[in-house]
PDB file of N, CA, C and O in Angstrom, chain B, residues numbered from 101:
ATOM      1  N   MET B 101      96.571  86.868  74.041  1.00  0.00           N
ATOM      2  CA  MET B 101      95.606  87.049  75.101  1.00  0.00           C
ATOM      3  C   MET B 101      96.334  87.520  76.362  1.00  0.00           C
ATOM      4  O   MET B 101      97.376  86.972  76.723  1.00  0.00           O
ATOM      5  N   ALA B 102      95.792  88.522  77.020  1.00  0.00           N
ATOM      6  CA  ALA B 102      96.401  89.097  78.209  1.00  0.00           C
ATOM      7  C   ALA B 102      96.171  88.195  79.419  1.00  0.00           C
ATOM      8  O   ALA B 102      95.126  87.556  79.543  1.00  0.00           O
ATOM      9  N   SER B 103      97.157  88.153  80.302  1.00  0.00           N
ATOM     10  CA  SER B 103      97.015  87.399  81.542  1.00  0.00           C
ATOM     11  C   SER B 103      96.131  88.182  82.507  1.00  0.00           C
ATOM     12  O   SER B 103      95.874  89.369  82.306  1.00  0.00           O
ATOM     13  N   ARG B 104      95.679  87.517  83.537  1.00  0.00           N
ATOM     14  CA  ARG B 104      94.870  88.200  84.558  1.00  0.00           C
ATOM     15  C   ARG B 104      95.662  89.323  85.211  1.00  0.00           C
ATOM     16  O   ARG B 104      95.126  90.397  85.483  1.00  0.00           O
ATOM     17  N   THR B 105      96.937  89.066  85.461  1.00  0.00           N
ATOM     18  CA  THR B 105      97.777  90.094  86.079  1.00  0.00           C
ATOM     19  C   THR B 105      97.920  91.292  85.161  1.00  0.00           C
ATOM     20  O   THR B 105      97.842  92.434  85.615  1.00  0.00           O
ATOM     21  N   GLU B 106      98.132  91.045  83.862  1.00  0.00           N
ATOM     22  CA  GLU B 106      98.247  92.146  82.913  1.00  0.00           C
ATOM     23  C   GLU B 106      96.944  92.948  82.856  1.00  0.00           C
ATOM     24  O   GLU B 106      96.972  94.177  82.801  1.00  0.00           O
ATOM     25  N   GLU B 107      95.825  92.264  82.870  1.00  0.00           N
ATOM     26  CA  GLU B 107      94.535  92.951  82.865  1.00  0.00           C
ATOM     27  C   GLU B 107      94.359  93.788  84.133  1.00  0.00           C
ATOM     28  O   GLU B 107      93.867  94.915  84.072  1.00  0.00           O
ATOM     29  N   ALA B 108      94.758  93.240  85.273  1.00  0.00           N
ATOM     30  CA  ALA B 108      94.640  93.972  86.539  1.00  0.00           C
ATOM     31  C   ALA B 108      95.544  95.197  86.541  1.00  0.00           C
ATOM     32  O   ALA B 108      95.130  96.274  86.970  1.00  0.00           O
ATOM     33  N   VAL B 109      96.785  95.037  86.062  1.00  0.00           N
ATOM     34  CA  VAL B 109      97.716  96.168  85.990  1.00  0.00           C
ATOM     35  C   VAL B 109      97.148  97.251  85.079  1.00  0.00           C
ATOM     36  O   VAL B 109      97.179  98.431  85.429  1.00  0.00           O
ATOM     37  N   SER B 110      96.636  96.866  83.927  1.00  0.00           N
ATOM     38  CA  SER B 110      96.074  97.834  82.978  1.00  0.00           C
ATOM     39  C   SER B 110      94.874  98.563  83.578  1.00  0.00           C
ATOM     40  O   SER B 110      94.763  99.784  83.464  1.00  0.00           O
ATOM     41  N   ARG B 111      93.986  97.819  84.212  1.00  0.00           N
ATOM     42  CA  ARG B 111      92.785  98.413  84.803  1.00  0.00           C
ATOM     43  C   ARG B 111      93.158  99.389  85.927  1.00  0.00           C
ATOM     44  O   ARG B 111      92.625 100.497  85.997  1.00  0.00           O
ATOM     45  N   LEU B 112      94.073  98.970  86.801  1.00  0.00           N
ATOM     46  CA  LEU B 112      94.485  99.836  87.901  1.00  0.00           C
ATOM     47  C   LEU B 112      95.196 101.087  87.389  1.00  0.00           C
ATOM     48  O   LEU B 112      94.948 102.191  87.875  1.00  0.00           O
ATOM     49  N   LEU B 113      96.076 100.912  86.413  1.00  0.00           N
ATOM     50  CA  LEU B 113      96.806 102.060  85.883  1.00  0.00           C
ATOM     51  C   LEU B 113      95.844 103.063  85.260  1.00  0.00           C
ATOM     52  O   LEU B 113      95.972 104.267  85.481  1.00  0.00           O
ATOM     53  N   ARG B 114      94.877 102.571  84.477  1.00  0.00           N
ATOM     54  CA  ARG B 114      93.887 103.482  83.878  1.00  0.00           C
ATOM     55  C   ARG B 114      93.129 104.256  84.952  1.00  0.00           C
ATOM     56  O   ARG B 114      92.921 105.462  84.815  1.00  0.00           O
ATOM     57  N   SER B 115      92.718 103.578  86.011  1.00  0.00           N
ATOM     58  CA  SER B 115      91.954 104.253  87.068  1.00  0.00           C
ATOM     59  C   SER B 115      92.811 105.268  87.815  1.00  0.00           C
ATOM     60  O   SER B 115      92.314 106.322  88.212  1.00  0.00           O
ATOM     61  N   ILE B 116      94.080 104.966  88.009  1.00  0.00           N
ATOM     62  CA  ILE B 116      94.990 105.890  88.705  1.00  0.00           C
ATOM     63  C   ILE B 116      95.260 107.126  87.848  1.00  0.00           C
ATOM     64  O   ILE B 116      95.285 108.246  88.359  1.00  0.00           O
ATOM     65  N   LEU B 117      95.462 106.920  86.546  1.00  0.00           N
ATOM     66  CA  LEU B 117      95.815 108.034  85.657  1.00  0.00           C
ATOM     67  C   LEU B 117      94.625 108.910  85.291  1.00  0.00           C
ATOM     68  O   LEU B 117      94.801 110.066  84.904  1.00  0.00           O
ATOM     69  N   ASP B 118      93.421 108.372  85.409  1.00  0.00           N
ATOM     70  CA  ASP B 118      92.221 109.127  85.054  1.00  0.00           C
ATOM     71  C   ASP B 118      92.143 110.393  85.893  1.00  0.00           C
ATOM     72  O   ASP B 118      92.147 110.331  87.123  1.00  0.00           O
ATOM     73  N   GLY B 119      92.074 111.537  85.231  1.00  0.00           N
ATOM     74  CA  GLY B 119      91.960 112.810  85.928  1.00  0.00           C
ATOM     75  C   GLY B 119      93.281 113.488  86.240  1.00  0.00           C
ATOM     76  O   GLY B 119      93.287 114.639  86.676  1.00  0.00           O
ATOM     77  N   LEU B 120      94.409 112.805  86.028  1.00  0.00           N
ATOM     78  CA  LEU B 120      95.717 113.424  86.250  1.00  0.00           C
ATOM     79  C   LEU B 120      96.194 114.085  84.964  1.00  0.00           C
ATOM     80  O   LEU B 120      95.942 113.585  83.868  1.00  0.00           O
ATOM     81  N   ALA B 121      96.882 115.207  85.105  1.00  0.00           N
ATOM     82  CA  ALA B 121      97.499 115.870  83.958  1.00  0.00           C
ATOM     83  C   ALA B 121      98.873 115.246  83.706  1.00  0.00           C
ATOM     84  O   ALA B 121      99.501 114.729  84.630  1.00  0.00           O
ATOM     85  N   ASP B 122      99.334 115.294  82.463  1.00  0.00           N
ATOM     86  CA  ASP B 122     100.678 114.799  82.149  1.00  0.00           C
ATOM     87  C   ASP B 122     101.691 115.511  83.045  1.00  0.00           C
ATOM     88  O   ASP B 122     101.642 116.730  83.206  1.00  0.00           O
ATOM     89  N   GLY B 123     102.606 114.737  83.622  1.00  0.00           N
ATOM     90  CA  GLY B 123     103.621 115.276  84.511  1.00  0.00           C
ATOM     91  C   GLY B 123     103.206 115.333  85.968  1.00  0.00           C
ATOM     92  O   GLY B 123     104.040 115.568  86.843  1.00  0.00           O
ATOM     93  N   GLU B 124     101.931 115.122  86.237  1.00  0.00           N
ATOM     94  CA  GLU B 124     101.432 115.184  87.616  1.00  0.00           C
ATOM     95  C   GLU B 124     101.847 113.941  88.393  1.00  0.00           C
ATOM     96  O   GLU B 124     101.857 112.833  87.857  1.00  0.00           O
ATOM     97  N   ALA B 125     102.187 114.141  89.661  1.00  0.00           N
ATOM     98  CA  ALA B 125     102.612 113.048  90.529  1.00  0.00           C
ATOM     99  C   ALA B 125     101.446 112.108  90.819  1.00  0.00           C
ATOM    100  O   ALA B 125     100.298 112.534  90.944  1.00  0.00           O
ATOM    101  N   ILE B 126     101.764 110.832  90.922  1.00  0.00           N
ATOM    102  CA  ILE B 126     100.795 109.827  91.353  1.00  0.00           C
ATOM    103  C   ILE B 126     100.939 109.716  92.865  1.00  0.00           C
ATOM    104  O   ILE B 126     101.989 109.332  93.379  1.00  0.00           O
ATOM    105  N   GLU B 127      99.878 110.056  93.556  1.00  0.00           N
ATOM    106  CA  GLU B 127      99.901 110.037  95.018  1.00  0.00           C
ATOM    107  C   GLU B 127      99.647 108.624  95.539  1.00  0.00           C
ATOM    108  O   GLU B 127      99.074 107.785  94.843  1.00  0.00           O
ATOM    109  N   ASP B 128     100.078 108.378  96.761  1.00  0.00           N
ATOM    110  CA  ASP B 128      99.840 107.096  97.400  1.00  0.00           C
ATOM    111  C   ASP B 128      98.339 106.898  97.591  1.00  0.00           C
ATOM    112  O   ASP B 128      97.627 107.809  98.015  1.00  0.00           O
ATOM    113  N   SER B 129      97.879 105.711  97.277  1.00  0.00           N
ATOM    114  CA  SER B 129      96.467 105.366  97.432  1.00  0.00           C
ATOM    115  C   SER B 129      96.359 103.845  97.484  1.00  0.00           C
ATOM    116  O   SER B 129      97.327 103.133  97.219  1.00  0.00           O
ATOM    117  N   GLU B 130      95.184 103.366  97.824  1.00  0.00           N
ATOM    118  CA  GLU B 130      94.964 101.920  97.835  1.00  0.00           C
ATOM    119  C   GLU B 130      95.148 101.342  96.432  1.00  0.00           C
ATOM    120  O   GLU B 130      95.724 100.266  96.274  1.00  0.00           O
ATOM    121  N   ALA B 131      94.656 102.059  95.411  1.00  0.00           N
ATOM    122  CA  ALA B 131      94.799 101.589  94.028  1.00  0.00           C
ATOM    123  C   ALA B 131      96.271 101.541  93.617  1.00  0.00           C
ATOM    124  O   ALA B 131      96.694 100.601  92.944  1.00  0.00           O
ATOM    125  N   PHE B 132      97.047 102.536  94.013  1.00  0.00           N
ATOM    126  CA  PHE B 132      98.470 102.557  93.652  1.00  0.00           C
ATOM    127  C   PHE B 132      99.217 101.435  94.359  1.00  0.00           C
ATOM    128  O   PHE B 132     100.083 100.798  93.759  1.00  0.00           O
ATOM    129  N   ARG B 133      98.899 101.187  95.613  1.00  0.00           N
ATOM    130  CA  ARG B 133      99.546 100.074  96.330  1.00  0.00           C
ATOM    131  C   ARG B 133      99.176  98.734  95.695  1.00  0.00           C
ATOM    132  O   ARG B 133     100.009  97.830  95.630  1.00  0.00           O
ATOM    133  N   SER B 134      97.932  98.601  95.228  1.00  0.00           N
ATOM    134  CA  SER B 134      97.517  97.375  94.531  1.00  0.00           C
ATOM    135  C   SER B 134      98.280  97.222  93.222  1.00  0.00           C
ATOM    136  O   SER B 134      98.690  96.118  92.862  1.00  0.00           O
ATOM    137  N   LEU B 135      98.470  98.336  92.508  1.00  0.00           N
ATOM    138  CA  LEU B 135      99.250  98.300  91.268  1.00  0.00           C
ATOM    139  C   LEU B 135     100.677  97.830  91.543  1.00  0.00           C
ATOM    140  O   LEU B 135     101.192  96.969  90.830  1.00  0.00           O
ATOM    141  N   LEU B 136     101.314  98.384  92.563  1.00  0.00           N
ATOM    142  CA  LEU B 136     102.681  97.988  92.898  1.00  0.00           C
ATOM    143  C   LEU B 136     102.739  96.501  93.249  1.00  0.00           C
ATOM    144  O   LEU B 136     103.682  95.808  92.865  1.00  0.00           O
ATOM    145  N   ASN B 137     101.744  96.017  93.970  1.00  0.00           N
ATOM    146  CA  ASN B 137     101.686  94.597  94.311  1.00  0.00           C
ATOM    147  C   ASN B 137     101.573  93.738  93.051  1.00  0.00           C
ATOM    148  O   ASN B 137     102.262  92.726  92.922  1.00  0.00           O
ATOM    149  N   ASP B 138     100.706  94.141  92.125  1.00  0.00           N
ATOM    150  CA  ASP B 138     100.546  93.378  90.881  1.00  0.00           C
ATOM    151  C   ASP B 138     101.807  93.427  90.025  1.00  0.00           C
ATOM    152  O   ASP B 138     102.104  92.470  89.309  1.00  0.00           O
ATOM    153  N   LEU B 139     102.550  94.527  90.090  1.00  0.00           N
ATOM    154  CA  LEU B 139     103.802  94.623  89.331  1.00  0.00           C
ATOM    155  C   LEU B 139     104.829  93.594  89.807  1.00  0.00           C
ATOM    156  O   LEU B 139     105.701  93.191  89.037  1.00  0.00           O
ATOM    157  N   GLU B 140     104.733  93.171  91.058  1.00  0.00           N
ATOM    158  CA  GLU B 140     105.635  92.136  91.578  1.00  0.00           C
ATOM    159  C   GLU B 140     105.521  90.842  90.777  1.00  0.00           C
ATOM    160  O   GLU B 140     106.489  90.089  90.674  1.00  0.00           O
ATOM    161  N   TYR B 141     104.351  90.581  90.213  1.00  0.00           N
ATOM    162  CA  TYR B 141     104.118  89.370  89.425  1.00  0.00           C
ATOM    163  C   TYR B 141     104.251  89.636  87.931  1.00  0.00           C
ATOM    164  O   TYR B 141     104.754  88.799  87.182  1.00  0.00           O
ATOM    165  N   PHE B 142     103.794  90.814  87.508  1.00  0.00           N
ATOM    166  CA  PHE B 142     103.773  91.146  86.087  1.00  0.00           C
ATOM    167  C   PHE B 142     105.176  91.363  85.514  1.00  0.00           C
ATOM    168  O   PHE B 142     105.492  90.831  84.450  1.00  0.00           O
ATOM    169  N   LEU B 143     106.009  92.125  86.192  1.00  0.00           N
ATOM    170  CA  LEU B 143     107.334  92.451  85.649  1.00  0.00           C
ATOM    171  C   LEU B 143     108.225  91.225  85.443  1.00  0.00           C
ATOM    172  O   LEU B 143     108.837  91.110  84.381  1.00  0.00           O
ATOM    173  N   PRO B 144     108.330  90.305  86.405  1.00  0.00           N
ATOM    174  CA  PRO B 144     109.151  89.117  86.150  1.00  0.00           C
ATOM    175  C   PRO B 144     108.638  88.278  84.980  1.00  0.00           C
ATOM    176  O   PRO B 144     109.435  87.692  84.247  1.00  0.00           O
ATOM    177  N   ALA B 145     107.322  88.213  84.798  1.00  0.00           N
ATOM    178  CA  ALA B 145     106.766  87.445  83.678  1.00  0.00           C
ATOM    179  C   ALA B 145     107.167  88.068  82.350  1.00  0.00           C
ATOM    180  O   ALA B 145     107.556  87.362  81.420  1.00  0.00           O
ATOM    181  N   VAL B 146     107.072  89.399  82.259  1.00  0.00           N
ATOM    182  CA  VAL B 146     107.452  90.096  81.026  1.00  0.00           C
ATOM    183  C   VAL B 146     108.950  89.958  80.787  1.00  0.00           C
ATOM    184  O   VAL B 146     109.380  89.674  79.669  1.00  0.00           O
ATOM    185  N   LEU B 147     109.741  90.157  81.831  1.00  0.00           N
ATOM    186  CA  LEU B 147     111.195  90.017  81.681  1.00  0.00           C
ATOM    187  C   LEU B 147     111.588  88.587  81.312  1.00  0.00           C
ATOM    188  O   LEU B 147     112.535  88.378  80.554  1.00  0.00           O
ATOM    189  N   GLY B 148     110.860  87.601  81.849  1.00  0.00           N
ATOM    190  CA  GLY B 148     111.141  86.203  81.549  1.00  0.00           C
ATOM    191  C   GLY B 148     110.916  85.848  80.093  1.00  0.00           C
ATOM    192  O   GLY B 148     111.569  84.946  79.568  1.00  0.00           O
ATOM    193  N   GLU B 149     109.990  86.554  79.423  1.00  0.00           N
ATOM    194  CA  GLU B 149     109.756  86.313  78.002  1.00  0.00           C
ATOM    195  C   GLU B 149     110.942  86.764  77.159  1.00  0.00           C
ATOM    196  O   GLU B 149     111.247  86.148  76.138  1.00  0.00           O
ATOM    197  N   ALA B 150     111.608  87.829  77.575  1.00  0.00           N
ATOM    198  CA  ALA B 150     112.717  88.386  76.799  1.00  0.00           C
ATOM    199  C   ALA B 150     114.085  87.918  77.287  1.00  0.00           C
ATOM    200  O   ALA B 150     115.038  87.866  76.510  1.00  0.00           O
ATOM    201  N   HIS B 151     114.182  87.581  78.558  1.00  0.00           N
ATOM    202  CA  HIS B 151     115.465  87.206  79.153  1.00  0.00           C
ATOM    203  C   HIS B 151     115.284  85.914  79.948  1.00  0.00           C
ATOM    204  O   HIS B 151     114.646  85.905  81.001  1.00  0.00           O
ATOM    205  N   GLY B 152     115.843  84.844  79.439  1.00  0.00           N
ATOM    206  CA  GLY B 152     115.657  83.534  80.046  1.00  0.00           C
ATOM    207  C   GLY B 152     116.022  83.456  81.508  1.00  0.00           C
ATOM    208  O   GLY B 152     115.421  82.682  82.253  1.00  0.00           O
ATOM    209  N   GLU B 153     116.995  84.238  81.937  1.00  0.00           N
ATOM    210  CA  GLU B 153     117.423  84.172  83.334  1.00  0.00           C
ATOM    211  C   GLU B 153     116.350  84.686  84.308  1.00  0.00           C
ATOM    212  O   GLU B 153     116.452  84.464  85.514  1.00  0.00           O
ATOM    213  N   TRP B 154     115.324  85.372  83.785  1.00  0.00           N
ATOM    214  CA  TRP B 154     114.238  85.863  84.629  1.00  0.00           C
ATOM    215  C   TRP B 154     113.099  84.858  84.767  1.00  0.00           C
ATOM    216  O   TRP B 154     112.184  85.070  85.562  1.00  0.00           O
ATOM    217  N   ARG B 155     113.145  83.766  84.001  1.00  0.00           N
ATOM    218  CA  ARG B 155     112.090  82.759  84.138  1.00  0.00           C
ATOM    219  C   ARG B 155     112.120  82.190  85.555  1.00  0.00           C
ATOM    220  O   ARG B 155     113.189  81.889  86.085  1.00  0.00           O
ATOM    221  N   ASP B 156     110.975  82.047  86.150  1.00  0.00           N
ATOM    222  CA  ASP B 156     110.811  81.511  87.502  1.00  0.00           C
ATOM    223  C   ASP B 156     111.354  82.423  88.595  1.00  0.00           C
ATOM    224  O   ASP B 156     111.490  81.992  89.740  1.00  0.00           O
ATOM    225  N   GLU B 157     111.668  83.673  88.267  1.00  0.00           N
ATOM    226  CA  GLU B 157     112.087  84.634  89.283  1.00  0.00           C
ATOM    227  C   GLU B 157     110.868  85.407  89.764  1.00  0.00           C
ATOM    228  O   GLU B 157     109.811  85.364  89.134  1.00  0.00           O
ATOM    229  N   SER B 158     111.014  86.100  90.859  1.00  0.00           N
ATOM    230  CA  SER B 158     109.907  86.906  91.364  1.00  0.00           C
ATOM    231  C   SER B 158     110.456  88.133  92.082  1.00  0.00           C
ATOM    232  O   SER B 158     111.641  88.213  92.404  1.00  0.00           O
ATOM    233  N   LEU B 159     109.573  89.071  92.319  1.00  0.00           N
ATOM    234  CA  LEU B 159     109.909  90.265  93.081  1.00  0.00           C
ATOM    235  C   LEU B 159     109.175  90.201  94.407  1.00  0.00           C
ATOM    236  O   LEU B 159     108.069  89.667  94.497  1.00  0.00           O
ATOM    237  N   ASP B 160     109.795  90.746  95.420  1.00  0.00           N
ATOM    238  CA  ASP B 160     109.190  90.764  96.747  1.00  0.00           C
ATOM    239  C   ASP B 160     109.185  92.202  97.249  1.00  0.00           C
ATOM    240  O   ASP B 160     109.880  92.543  98.206  1.00  0.00           O
ATOM    241  N   GLY B 161     108.400  93.029  96.594  1.00  0.00           N
ATOM    242  CA  GLY B 161     108.283  94.427  96.982  1.00  0.00           C
ATOM    243  C   GLY B 161     108.730  95.361  95.878  1.00  0.00           C
ATOM    244  O   GLY B 161     109.784  95.162  95.274  1.00  0.00           O
ATOM    245  N   VAL B 162     107.929  96.377  95.615  1.00  0.00           N
ATOM    246  CA  VAL B 162     108.255  97.456  94.690  1.00  0.00           C
ATOM    247  C   VAL B 162     108.094  98.738  95.499  1.00  0.00           C
ATOM    248  O   VAL B 162     107.011  99.022  96.011  1.00  0.00           O
ATOM    249  N   PHE B 163     109.169  99.510  95.614  1.00  0.00           N
ATOM    250  CA  PHE B 163     109.196 100.688  96.466  1.00  0.00           C
ATOM    251  C   PHE B 163     109.469 101.931  95.625  1.00  0.00           C
ATOM    252  O   PHE B 163     110.616 102.205  95.274  1.00  0.00           O
ATOM    253  N   PRO B 164     108.414 102.686  95.300  1.00  0.00           N
ATOM    254  CA  PRO B 164     108.586 103.842  94.425  1.00  0.00           C
ATOM    255  C   PRO B 164     109.189 105.040  95.152  1.00  0.00           C
ATOM    256  O   PRO B 164     108.830 105.332  96.293  1.00  0.00           O
ATOM    257  N   ALA B 165     110.107 105.728  94.480  1.00  0.00           N
ATOM    258  CA  ALA B 165     110.628 106.999  94.971  1.00  0.00           C
ATOM    259  C   ALA B 165     109.941 108.150  94.240  1.00  0.00           C
ATOM    260  O   ALA B 165     109.779 109.242  94.786  1.00  0.00           O
ATOM    261  N   LEU B 166     109.539 107.886  92.992  1.00  0.00           N
ATOM    262  CA  LEU B 166     108.862 108.877  92.161  1.00  0.00           C
ATOM    263  C   LEU B 166     107.869 108.150  91.276  1.00  0.00           C
ATOM    264  O   LEU B 166     108.181 107.109  90.698  1.00  0.00           O
ATOM    265  N   ALA B 167     106.688 108.696  91.176  1.00  0.00           N
ATOM    266  CA  ALA B 167     105.672 108.137  90.275  1.00  0.00           C
ATOM    267  C   ALA B 167     104.909 109.303  89.683  1.00  0.00           C
ATOM    268  O   ALA B 167     104.435 110.181  90.404  1.00  0.00           O
ATOM    269  N   ARG B 168     104.793 109.307  88.348  1.00  0.00           N
ATOM    270  CA  ARG B 168     104.067 110.392  87.692  1.00  0.00           C
ATOM    271  C   ARG B 168     103.484 109.920  86.374  1.00  0.00           C
ATOM    272  O   ARG B 168     103.942 108.950  85.769  1.00  0.00           O
ATOM    273  N   LYS B 169     102.452 110.647  85.949  1.00  0.00           N
ATOM    274  CA  LYS B 169     101.820 110.379  84.663  1.00  0.00           C
ATOM    275  C   LYS B 169     102.690 111.008  83.580  1.00  0.00           C
ATOM    276  O   LYS B 169     103.074 112.173  83.680  1.00  0.00           O
ATOM    277  N   THR B 170     102.997 110.229  82.545  1.00  0.00           N
ATOM    278  CA  THR B 170     103.843 110.744  81.462  1.00  0.00           C
ATOM    279  C   THR B 170     103.092 110.880  80.143  1.00  0.00           C
ATOM    280  O   THR B 170     103.616 111.463  79.194  1.00  0.00           O
ATOM    281  N   GLY B 171     101.882 110.356  80.071  1.00  0.00           N
ATOM    282  CA  GLY B 171     101.094 110.436  78.848  1.00  0.00           C
ATOM    283  C   GLY B 171      99.698 109.931  79.121  1.00  0.00           C
ATOM    284  O   GLY B 171      99.377 109.558  80.249  1.00  0.00           O
ATOM    285  N   PRO B 172      98.852 109.916  78.083  1.00  0.00           N
ATOM    286  CA  PRO B 172      97.450 109.513  78.271  1.00  0.00           C
ATOM    287  C   PRO B 172      97.284 108.137  78.918  1.00  0.00           C
ATOM    288  O   PRO B 172      96.368 107.938  79.716  1.00  0.00           O
ATOM    289  N   SER B 173      98.138 107.209  78.589  1.00  0.00           N
ATOM    290  CA  SER B 173      98.041 105.852  79.152  1.00  0.00           C
ATOM    291  C   SER B 173      99.397 105.382  79.654  1.00  0.00           C
ATOM    292  O   SER B 173      99.708 104.192  79.602  1.00  0.00           O
ATOM    293  N   GLU B 174     100.212 106.330  80.146  1.00  0.00           N
ATOM    294  CA  GLU B 174     101.582 105.993  80.552  1.00  0.00           C
ATOM    295  C   GLU B 174     101.916 106.575  81.917  1.00  0.00           C
ATOM    296  O   GLU B 174     101.440 107.644  82.301  1.00  0.00           O
ATOM    297  N   ALA B 175     102.746 105.838  82.629  1.00  0.00           N
ATOM    298  CA  ALA B 175     103.254 106.316  83.907  1.00  0.00           C
ATOM    299  C   ALA B 175     104.725 105.960  84.007  1.00  0.00           C
ATOM    300  O   ALA B 175     105.197 104.998  83.401  1.00  0.00           O
ATOM    301  N   GLU B 176     105.424 106.748  84.775  1.00  0.00           N
ATOM    302  CA  GLU B 176     106.831 106.489  85.071  1.00  0.00           C
ATOM    303  C   GLU B 176     106.913 106.235  86.569  1.00  0.00           C
ATOM    304  O   GLU B 176     106.468 107.054  87.373  1.00  0.00           O
ATOM    305  N   ILE B 177     107.485 105.098  86.935  1.00  0.00           N
ATOM    306  CA  ILE B 177     107.648 104.754  88.342  1.00  0.00           C
ATOM    307  C   ILE B 177     109.127 104.435  88.546  1.00  0.00           C
ATOM    308  O   ILE B 177     109.648 103.465  87.996  1.00  0.00           O
ATOM    309  N   LEU B 178     109.781 105.256  89.334  1.00  0.00           N
ATOM    310  CA  LEU B 178     111.201 105.060  89.628  1.00  0.00           C
ATOM    311  C   LEU B 178     111.338 104.689  91.097  1.00  0.00           C
ATOM    312  O   LEU B 178     110.667 105.261  91.956  1.00  0.00           O
ATOM    313  N   GLY B 179     112.199 103.741  91.377  1.00  0.00           N
ATOM    314  CA  GLY B 179     112.404 103.335  92.757  1.00  0.00           C
ATOM    315  C   GLY B 179     113.212 102.054  92.819  1.00  0.00           C
ATOM    316  O   GLY B 179     114.067 101.801  91.970  1.00  0.00           O
ATOM    317  N   LEU B 180     112.940 101.276  93.800  1.00  0.00           N
ATOM    318  CA  LEU B 180     113.657 100.025  94.032  1.00  0.00           C
ATOM    319  C   LEU B 180     112.673  98.866  94.093  1.00  0.00           C
ATOM    320  O   LEU B 180     111.489  99.049  94.379  1.00  0.00           O
ATOM    321  N   CYS B 181     113.179  97.683  93.822  1.00  0.00           N
ATOM    322  CA  CYS B 181     112.399  96.475  94.050  1.00  0.00           C
ATOM    323  C   CYS B 181     113.337  95.424  94.615  1.00  0.00           C
ATOM    324  O   CYS B 181     114.550  95.478  94.415  1.00  0.00           O
ATOM    325  N   VAL B 182     112.771  94.495  95.303  1.00  0.00           N
ATOM    326  CA  VAL B 182     113.539  93.403  95.889  1.00  0.00           C
ATOM    327  C   VAL B 182     113.349  92.187  95.001  1.00  0.00           C
ATOM    328  O   VAL B 182     112.233  91.694  94.836  1.00  0.00           O
ATOM    329  N   ALA B 183     114.446  91.707  94.431  1.00  0.00           N
ATOM    330  CA  ALA B 183     114.391  90.491  93.615  1.00  0.00           C
ATOM    331  C   ALA B 183     114.470  89.290  94.540  1.00  0.00           C
ATOM    332  O   ALA B 183     115.326  89.214  95.422  1.00  0.00           O
ATOM    333  N   HIS B 184     113.568  88.363  94.320  1.00  0.00           N
ATOM    334  CA  HIS B 184     113.527  87.151  95.131  1.00  0.00           C
ATOM    335  C   HIS B 184     113.937  85.986  94.242  1.00  0.00           C
ATOM    336  O   HIS B 184     113.184  85.589  93.353  1.00  0.00           O
ATOM    337  N   PRO B 185     115.133  85.432  94.475  1.00  0.00           N
ATOM    338  CA  PRO B 185     115.612  84.355  93.588  1.00  0.00           C
ATOM    339  C   PRO B 185     114.800  83.072  93.733  1.00  0.00           C
ATOM    340  O   PRO B 185     114.067  82.876  94.703  1.00  0.00           O
ATOM    341  N   THR B 186     114.957  82.215  92.742  1.00  0.00           N
ATOM    342  CA  THR B 186     114.251  80.936  92.766  1.00  0.00           C
ATOM    343  C   THR B 186     114.743  80.071  93.908  1.00  0.00           C
ATOM    344  O   THR B 186     115.816  80.299  94.466  1.00  0.00           O
ATOM    345  N   LYS B 187     113.946  79.084  94.242  1.00  0.00           N
ATOM    346  CA  LYS B 187     114.317  78.140  95.307  1.00  0.00           C
ATOM    347  C   LYS B 187     115.621  77.433  94.973  1.00  0.00           C
ATOM    348  O   LYS B 187     116.440  77.189  95.859  1.00  0.00           O
ATOM    349  N   ALA B 188     115.820  77.102  93.701  1.00  0.00           N
ATOM    350  CA  ALA B 188     117.050  76.423  93.305  1.00  0.00           C
ATOM    351  C   ALA B 188     118.258  77.288  93.625  1.00  0.00           C
ATOM    352  O   ALA B 188     119.291  76.779  94.059  1.00  0.00           O
ATOM    353  N   TYR B 189     118.134  78.583  93.416  1.00  0.00           N
ATOM    354  CA  TYR B 189     119.230  79.492  93.710  1.00  0.00           C
ATOM    355  C   TYR B 189     119.488  79.536  95.208  1.00  0.00           C
ATOM    356  O   TYR B 189     120.640  79.510  95.641  1.00  0.00           O
ATOM    357  N   LEU B 190     118.423  79.602  96.001  1.00  0.00           N
ATOM    358  CA  LEU B 190     118.584  79.618  97.458  1.00  0.00           C
ATOM    359  C   LEU B 190     119.228  78.338  97.953  1.00  0.00           C
ATOM    360  O   LEU B 190     120.080  78.377  98.841  1.00  0.00           O
ATOM    361  N   ASP B 191     118.833  77.203  97.390  1.00  0.00           N
ATOM    362  CA  ASP B 191     119.409  75.930  97.808  1.00  0.00           C
ATOM    363  C   ASP B 191     120.912  75.895  97.560  1.00  0.00           C
ATOM    364  O   ASP B 191     121.652  75.322  98.359  1.00  0.00           O
ATOM    365  N   SER B 192     121.376  76.496  96.469  1.00  0.00           N
ATOM    366  CA  SER B 192     122.805  76.455  96.171  1.00  0.00           C
ATOM    367  C   SER B 192     123.599  77.275  97.176  1.00  0.00           C
ATOM    368  O   SER B 192     124.777  77.000  97.400  1.00  0.00           O
ATOM    369  N   TRP B 193     122.979  78.271  97.782  1.00  0.00           N
ATOM    370  CA  TRP B 193     123.681  79.084  98.785  1.00  0.00           C
ATOM    371  C   TRP B 193     123.668  78.423 100.153  1.00  0.00           C
ATOM    372  O   TRP B 193     124.548  78.692 100.971  1.00  0.00           O
ATOM    373  N   SER B 194     122.703  77.574 100.416  1.00  0.00           N
ATOM    374  CA  SER B 194     122.626  76.968 101.732  1.00  0.00           C
ATOM    375  C   SER B 194     123.456  75.699 101.846  1.00  0.00           C
ATOM    376  O   SER B 194     123.603  75.144 102.935  1.00  0.00           O
ATOM    377  N   ALA B 195     123.998  75.239 100.720  1.00  0.00           N
ATOM    378  CA  ALA B 195     124.771  73.990 100.736  1.00  0.00           C
ATOM    379  C   ALA B 195     126.141  74.194 101.347  1.00  0.00           C
ATOM    380  O   ALA B 195     126.923  73.248 101.440  1.00  0.00           O
TER     381      ALA B 195
END
């Protein structure tokens, strides 16, 4: 069963890609900014399933340099994101 975040990411991505040709750039829009915001929660959850060190981690910003449609239901987003470590990690640095 898909999480709410996964459903939101899927719905937003479909709406953004609708009407774009393969290879066409994804322009900045309210929907694209919402997608990037949802990716802050979705990506750490997916990574946490495959890589234990990502459990309980989060992202604090996704900053695209390039975004384009690569297929009927696919997009490529290249850029930077800010990893926000867990509270336990922050506590170890403040000691």
